[in-house]
C-alpha positions in Angstrom: 27.5 14.0 18.0 27.1 11.4 15.2 23.4 11.3 14.3 21.4 9.3 11.8 18.1 10.6 10.5 15.9 8.1 8.7 13.5 9.8 6.3 15.9 12.8 6.2 14.8 13.8 2.7 11.2 14.0 3.7 9.0 16.8 5.0 9.8 16.7 8.7 13.1 14.9 8.5 14.7 17.4 6.2 13.9 20.3 8.5 15.3 18.2 11.4 18.6 17.5 9.5 18.9 21.3 8.7 18.7 22.1 12.4 21.1 19.3 13.5 23.7 20.5 11.0 23.2 24.0 12.2 23.9 22.8 15.7 27.2 21.3 14.6 26.3 17.6 14.6 27.7 15.0 12.1 24.6 13.9 10.3 23.9 11.0 8.0 20.6 10.3 6.2 18.8 7.1 5.1 15.9 7.7 2.8 14.6 5.7 -0.2 13.1 8.8 -1.8 9.7 7.1 -2.2 8.1 10.2 -0.7 11.2 12.3 0.2 13.0 14.5 -2.3 16.7 14.8 -3.1 16.4 18.6 -3.3 15.5 18.6 0.4 18.8 16.9 1.4 21.2 19.2 3.3 24.5 19.4 1.5 26.4 19.0 4.7 24.8 15.7 5.6 25.9 12.3 4.1 23.0 10.8 2.1 22.2 7.1 1.5 19.4 6.2 -0.8 18.2 3.1 1.0 15.0 1.4 2.2 15.0 0.8 6.0 14.1 -2.8 5.3 17.2 -3.4 3.3 20.0 -5.6 4.7 22.4 -2.9 3.4 21.4 -0.8 6.4 24.0 -2.6 8.3 26.8 -1.1 6.2 25.5 2.4 7.0 25.6 1.7 10.7 29.1 0.2 10.5 30.4 3.2 8.6 28.8 6.0 10.6 28.3 4.3 14.0 25.5 6.8 15.0 25.3 7.7 18.7 21.7 8.9 18.3 19.0 8.1 15.7 15.9 10.1 14.8 13.5 7.7 13.1 11.2 9.4 10.7 11.1 7.0 7.8 7.6 5.6 7.6 4.5 4.8 5.6 2.6 7.9 6.9 -0.7 7.9 5.0 -3.7 6.7 7.1 -5.7 6.1 3.9 -3.0 4.0 2.3 -2.7 1.9 5.5 -6.4 1.1 5.2 -6.0 0.1 1.5 -2.8 -1.8 2.0 -2.2 -2.8 5.7 0.5 -5.3 4.7 2.7 -2.6 3.1 2.1 -0.4 6.1 3.2 -3.1 8.5 6.2 -4.0 6.5 7.6 -0.4 6.5 6.5 0.8 9.9 6.9 -2.4 12.0 9.5 -4.5 10.2 11.5 -1.4 9.1 11.6 -0.2 12.7 12.7 -3.6 14.0 15.5 -3.7 11.3 16.7 -0.3 12.5 16.7 -1.2 16.1 18.6 -4.4 15.4 21.3 -2.4 13.8 21.3 0.1 16.6 22.0 -2.5 19.3 24.7 -4.1 17.2 26.9 -1.0 17.1 26.0 0.4 20.5 23.8 3.4 19.6 22.9 5.2 22.7 19.5 6.8 21.9 16.6 6.4 19.5 14.0 9.2 19.1 11.0 7.9 17.3 8.4 9.9 15.4 5.1 8.4 16.5 1.6 9.8 16.0 -0.6 11.4 18.7 -3.2 11.8 16.0 -3.4 8.0 15.4 -2.4 6.0 18.4 -5.2 7.2 20.7 -8.0 6.4 18.3 -11.4 8.0 19.1 -10.5 10.1 22.1 -12.3 10.2 25.4 -10.6 13.3 26.7 -9.6 16.5 24.8 -6.8 17.2 24.6 -5.4 13.6 25.2 -2.5 13.2 27.6 0.0 10.4 27.2 -1.9 8.3 29.7 -5.0 8.3 27.5 -6.0 4.7 26.3 -4.4 3.8 23.0 -7.0 2.2 20.7 -6.0 3.1 17.2 -8.6 2.9 14.5 -6.3 2.5 11.5 -3.4 0.2 10.5 -1.2 3.2 10.5 -2.0 3.9 14.2 -1.5 0.3 15.0 1.9 0.1 13.3 3.1 3.3 15.1 2.0 2.0 18.4 3.8 -1.3 17.7 6.9 0.7 17.0 6.6 2.2 20.5 6.2 -1.2 22.0 9.3 -2.5 20.2 11.3 0.5 21.6 10.2 -0.4 25.1 11.3 -4.0 24.4 14.7 -3.1 23.1 15.2 -0.6 25.9 14.3 -3.2 28.6 16.2 -6.0 27.0 19.3 -4.3 25.6 19.5 -1.0 27.5 18.7 1.1 24.5 17.6 4.6 25.5 14.5 5.7 23.6 11.9 8.5 23.3 8.6 8.4 21.5 7.3 11.7 20.2 3.6 11.5 19.5 3.1 14.2 16.9 -0.2 16.0 16.3 -0.9 17.0 12.6 2.3 18.6 11.4 2.2 21.1 8.5 4.5 23.7 6.9 7.0 24.2 4.1 8.1 21.1 2.1 4.9 19.2 2.9 3.9 17.2 -0.1 0.7 18.6 -1.8 0.4 15.8 -4.2 -0.4 12.8 -1.9 -3.5 12.0 0.0 -2.0 13.0 3.4 -1.2 16.6 4.4 -4.5 18.5 4.1 -2.8 22.0 4.6 -0.4 21.5 1.7 -3.2 19.9 -0.5 -5.7 22.7 0.1 -3.0 25.4 -0.2 -1.8 24.3 -3.6 -5.3 23.8 -4.9 -6.4 27.3 -3.8 -3.3 29.0 -5.2 -4.0 27.3 -8.5 -7.7 28.4 -8.4 -8.8 24.7 -8.2 -11.5 23.2 -6.1 -10.3 21.3 -3.0 -12.6 18.6 -1.7 -13.3 18.2 2.0 -13.9 14.6 3.0 -17.0 14.0 5.0 -18.7 16.9 6.8 -15.6 18.9 7.5 -16.5 19.0 11.2 -13.7 16.5 12.0 -11.0 18.3 14.1 -7.2 18.1 14.3 -4.4 19.6 16.3 -2.3 21.5 13.7 1.3 22.2 14.6 3.9 23.9 12.4 7.0 21.9 11.5 9.4 24.4 13.1 7.8 23.8 16.6 8.1 20.0 16.0 11.8 20.3 15.2 12.4 22.3 18.4 10.7 19.6 20.4 13.1 17.0 18.9 16.1 19.2 19.8 14.8 19.7 23.3 14.5 15.9 23.8 18.1 15.4 22.5 19.6 18.2 24.4 17.9 17.3 27.7 18.7 13.6 27.3 15.0 12.6 27.9 13.8 9.0 27.7 10.0 8.8 27.7 6.8 9.2 25.7 5.8 12.8 24.9 3.0 14.4 23.0 4.0 17.2 20.6 1.0 19.4 19.8 -0.7 22.7 20.5 -3.7 21.4 22.5 -6.0 23.3 20.2 -8.7 21.7 18.0 -9.4 23.1 14.5 -12.1 21.7 12.2 -11.3 21.0 8.6 -14.0 23.6 7.7 -12.3 26.2 9.9 -8.9 25.3 8.3 -10.3 25.7 4.8 -11.7 29.1 5.6 -8.5 30.3 7.2 -6.5 29.2 4.2 -9.0 30.8 1.7 -8.8 34.0 3.7 -5.0 34.0 3.9 -4.7 33.3 0.1 -7.5 35.7 -0.8 -9.4 32.9 -2.7 -13.1 33.2 -3.4 -13.5 29.4 -3.7 -16.1 27.9 -1.3 -16.2 24.5 0.4 -17.1 21.4 -1.6 -17.7 18.1 0.2 -16.9 14.5 -0.8 -17.3 11.0 0.9 -15.8 10.5 4.2 -12.7 8.3 4.4 -12.4 5.1 6.4 -9.9 4.9 9.3 -10.0 8.6 10.1 -10.9 9.9 13.5 -13.6 12.4 14.2 -11.7 14.5 16.7 -8.0 14.6 17.6 -6.1 16.9 19.9 -3.1 16.2 22.2 -1.9 17.7 25.5 1.9 18.5 25.4 2.1 19.7 29.0 4.4 16.8 29.9 7.1 17.9 27.4 6.7 21.5 28.4 7.3 20.7 32.0 10.4 18.5 31.2 12.0 21.1 29.0 11.6 24.8 28.0 9.8 23.8 24.8 6.4 25.1 23.9 4.4 25.4 20.6 5.2 29.0 19.9 3.6 29.6 16.5 -0.1 30.4 16.1 -2.1 28.6 13.4 -2.6 31.9 11.5 1.1 32.7 11.4 2.0 29.2 10.5 -0.4 29.1 7.6 0.9 32.5 6.3 4.4 31.1 6.3 3.2 27.9 4.6 1.3 29.8 1.9 4.3 32.1 1.2 6.5 29.0 0.7 4.1 27.5 -1.8 3.7 30.8 -3.6 7.4 31.0 -4.1 8.2 27.3 -5.0 5.1 25.6 -6.3 2.7 28.0 -7.9 2.9 27.8 -11.7 4.4 30.8 -13.4 
């Protein structure tokens, strides 16, 4: 199948490209490398350095005529969305609309959209949250991701485009960027490996549902291979506090560094955890990797590739 992956040089997108290539698909990538890295690009995929807002996106579609699209290109930092909601909206809303416009022009059959279970629900009323949970995002990032879902519904209803929204929990693993403000596992891991002091924002009692990137990629493949068209959560259903995460990482690394706390950040939820039962029932997918095993694999990756020699 001819498949386009936006954000295919990024953390999650590059892992997805690797699996799609492994499965024998013809893969093209659009990524502006603002956060993605050229070294992540699979040599067997065709790469286009391009912003999803660019009018030149039309050329890529005409050349490759993708039958399916995995849309991962995004402004993905909750804190940046609070600081600069205009930029967040331009990338996540207008960029998505530009992509969907090109998709209907050339007859793309399916779009699989990387949404956010951690952000679209807002402060949850039930734990874990199922897909029917009210969506009341408390950050511009959550709002823009939810808007993307609504645009998918519109293009599906109006033009017959088949779509799936995957609401990810907090994804972590190899290739996650440890130098930005998002990605607490990568940030804490690198700091601890370098014997530097990580800072926990707020009390550290805020919880997240941490899922390793490998399990997220398998969820994407399950949706593609089963030809599903719906909204699905992708998570473990388990809550872990930032304090617990810090201690697990320190123990895994063997670091003596203790917790240090800083101011809480605006736009961040207190608790977040999603119920992926719906996806498990529709496919044979399940989150197979424990947090302990996922953190060990992540730490080993950073030891090998990022720790100063």
